[in-house]
Structure formats: C-alpha cells, structure tokens
C-alpha positions in Angstrom: 19.3 -154.9 42.4 17.2 -155.7 45.5 17.9 -153.7 48.6 18.9 -155.4 51.9 15.6 -154.1 53.4 13.5 -155.6 50.6 15.4 -158.9 50.9 14.8 -158.9 54.7 11.1 -158.2 54.2 10.9 -161.0 51.6 12.5 -163.5 53.9 10.1 -162.4 56.7 7.1 -162.9 54.4 8.4 -166.4 53.7 8.3 -167.1 57.4 4.5 -166.3 57.5 2.2 -169.1 56.5 -0.3 -168.5 53.6 -3.3 -169.0 55.9 -3.0 -166.7 58.9 -5.1 -166.7 62.0 -5.8 -163.2 63.5 -7.6 -162.5 66.7 -9.8 -159.4 67.0 -10.3 -158.7 70.7 -11.4 -155.9 73.0 -14.0 -154.9 75.5 -17.7 -155.5 75.3 -19.2 -153.2 72.6 -15.8 -152.1 71.2 -16.8 -153.0 67.6 -15.2 -156.4 67.1 -18.2 -157.9 65.2 -18.5 -154.7 63.2 -14.9 -154.8 62.1 -15.0 -158.5 61.1 -18.2 -157.9 59.2 -16.9 -154.8 57.4 -13.7 -156.3 56.2 -14.6 -160.0 55.5 -14.8 -161.0 51.8 -17.1 -163.8 52.8 -20.4 -163.6 54.7 -19.1 -163.6 58.2 -20.1 -166.2 60.8 -21.4 -164.4 63.8 -22.7 -165.8 67.1 -24.5 -162.6 68.1 -27.5 -163.2 70.3 -30.1 -160.8 71.6 -29.3 -159.7 75.1 -31.9 -160.9 77.7 -32.7 -159.8 81.2 -30.3 -162.4 82.5 -27.4 -160.2 81.3 -28.5 -157.2 83.3 -26.4 -156.8 86.4 -23.9 -159.2 84.9 -22.6 -157.4 81.8 -21.3 -153.8 82.2 -23.5 -151.7 79.9 -22.0 -148.4 80.9 -21.5 -146.3 77.8 -23.2 -148.9 75.5 -26.7 -148.8 77.0 -28.3 -149.1 73.5 -26.5 -152.3 72.7 -29.1 -155.1 72.2 -27.0 -158.0 71.0 -23.8 -159.7 72.1 -21.3 -162.2 70.8 -21.5 -165.4 72.8 -18.8 -167.5 71.1 -16.9 -165.9 68.3 -17.1 -164.0 65.0 -15.3 -165.4 61.9 -14.4 -163.8 58.6 -11.7 -164.0 55.9 -9.8 -161.4 53.9 -7.1 -161.8 51.2 -4.3 -159.3 51.8 -2.2 -160.3 48.7 -1.4 -163.3 46.6 0.6 -164.8 49.4 -1.4 -164.0 52.6 -5.0 -164.8 53.5 -6.2 -163.7 57.0 -8.7 -165.7 58.9 -10.3 -163.4 61.5 -11.6 -164.7 64.9 -13.5 -162.1 67.0 -13.6 -162.8 70.7 -16.6 -162.4 73.0 -16.1 -159.2 75.0 -17.8 -160.0 78.3 -15.6 -161.3 81.2 -17.9 -164.3 81.7 -16.7 -165.6 78.3 -13.0 -164.9 78.7 -12.4 -168.6 79.4 -12.7 -169.1 75.6 -9.8 -166.8 74.7 -7.1 -169.4 75.4 -8.5 -171.8 72.8 -9.2 -169.0 70.3 -5.7 -167.6 70.4 -4.0 -170.9 69.8 -2.1 -170.8 66.6 -2.7 -167.1 66.0 -0.1 -165.0 64.3 -1.2 -161.8 66.1 -4.1 -159.8 67.4 -6.0 -156.5 67.0 -7.2 -154.9 70.3 -10.1 -152.6 69.6 -10.2 -149.7 72.1 -13.3 -147.6 72.8 -12.2 -144.3 74.4 -15.5 -143.9 76.1 -14.7 -147.1 78.1 -10.9 -147.5 77.7 -10.6 -149.7 80.8 -12.6 -152.4 79.0 -9.6 -153.3 76.8 -7.1 -153.7 79.7 -7.8 -157.4 79.9 -7.1 -157.9 76.1 -3.8 -156.0 76.4 -2.7 -157.9 79.4 -3.8 -161.2 77.8 -1.6 -160.8 74.7 1.3 -159.3 76.6 1.5 -162.2 79.0 1.4 -164.7 76.1 3.9 -162.9 73.9 1.3 -162.5 71.1 2.2 -159.5 68.9 -0.7 -157.0 68.7 -1.7 -153.6 67.6 -4.3 -151.3 69.3 -6.9 -149.8 67.1 -8.9 -146.9 68.6 -12.4 -147.3 67.2 -14.0 -144.0 66.3 -17.4 -143.8 67.9 -19.8 -140.9 67.2 -19.7 -138.5 70.2 -16.5 -139.9 71.7 -13.6 -137.7 72.6 -11.0 -137.8 69.8 -7.9 -138.7 71.9 -4.6 -138.8 70.1 -2.9 -142.2 69.6 -0.1 -141.2 72.1 -2.6 -140.3 74.8 -4.2 -143.8 74.4 -0.7 -145.4 74.5 0.0 -143.6 77.8 -3.3 -144.5 79.3 -2.9 -148.2 78.4 0.8 -148.1 79.5 1.9 -149.7 76.1 5.4 -150.3 75.0 6.7 -147.9 72.2 6.9 -151.0 70.0 3.1 -151.6 70.0 1.5 -149.7 67.1 -1.5 -147.6 68.1 -3.9 -146.6 65.2 -7.1 -144.7 64.9 -9.7 -146.5 62.8 -13.4 -146.8 62.0 -14.5 -150.4 62.3 -17.5 -149.7 60.1 -15.4 -148.9 57.1 -13.8 -151.7 55.1 -10.6 -149.8 54.0 -10.0 -148.5 57.5 -10.4 -152.0 59.0 -8.1 -153.4 56.3 -5.4 -150.8 57.1 -5.5 -152.1 60.7 -5.0 -155.7 59.6 -2.2 -154.7 57.2 -0.5 -152.8 60.1 -0.7 -155.9 62.2 0.9 -158.1 59.6 3.6 -155.5 59.0 4.2 -155.3 62.7 4.7 -159.0 62.9 7.0 -159.0 59.8 9.1 -156.2 61.3 9.4 -158.3 64.5 10.7 -161.3 62.5 13.0 -159.4 60.2 16.7 -160.2 60.8 18.5 -157.3 62.5 20.7 -155.3 60.2 24.4 -155.8 60.9 27.0 -153.1 61.2 
C-alpha cells in the first residue's frame, strides 16, 4: 500500500513537465560552464570566447586572474534524470555587462542552481537577488576550488542571508556525479515546494 508521502511525491512529479528548463547561474568564474560540461549527456553548446584586452578594467578578475575565456551568451546541455524527467541546462554569462540577458534565459525555467565561489562570495549576490525577486526556486551549490577555504554550508547561508528553505550544498563542478546531485537536489526542492501540505 502506497504511503501518503509517496502519493504526494507522485502527484508532485506529475505536475513537473517531462522537458524541464534549469538555469545555472553565479558570478564570473564560478564554474557554470564546467558544471554544464561535466554533467551534460550531449556535447554541450558553449559560447566561451577568449578574453581580450577590452575586458580588462571592465570585468572583475579578482581571484580568477588566470581565467582566459568567458561565456558571452549562454551554455547549454542536457541530462536525463529518470524516465520521466529530462533537464535542459542553460548557463548564464557571469559578467554584469551581460546581465540584461538573464530575463530572457529564465523565462519558463522550473528552477535554478546558483554556483558560489567562496573566494569571491559577493559575486553570486546578484544571482541570489535575481531569483528571489522573481520567485524562482533555487539551490546554492558551493563549488570546491583548489586552495579555497572550506566554509561550511551554514556559514555560506549566513553570509548570503538565505532563507532556511533554500538548500545549500557543497559540490565539485568538475565531477559528473557531484553536479548531478546538485541538479537532483534542485528538482527535489521544487517538488517539495509543490507537494500538498499534510492535513491533521
């Protein structure tokens, strides 16, 4: 006999379309292109371009001085979660001069992943504010970078002033399974938000 919880989860799954649009956002150099590339089951579409002298003094390279490419439009990938759900991933450009594109990218999205780089935590403030203001459910994934301070999830939550309802995870954007866990956590977060409240 099915439990009430499993029945609620089943009805929540039914409310989620088979083809699901997910946004992967965050600051410049946070690992968005890396995550999409690591987890995508198809060759990802990437609009990475070599950075030129025109970006110096415009883009903040503090903490990512060795970065030589940047996303100028979007990244795109796809991953099948199960027989019912296929995620289409859209990675946003991180620099503030490309933020005007975010409104179009987020249209129709089920939810978002905000990648956080603890070396430059302030660079994900815009993404957090953007999704909060638009009521888009999101999770924060703290990307592990070599040499970065290993802050606990709760320390990151406090620094970003996040609600207790927003999941904060630690991940490695380079590893497929780690990236997939982040996406599954987002889908679960969305399902939990749509699940009917238990009576009594």
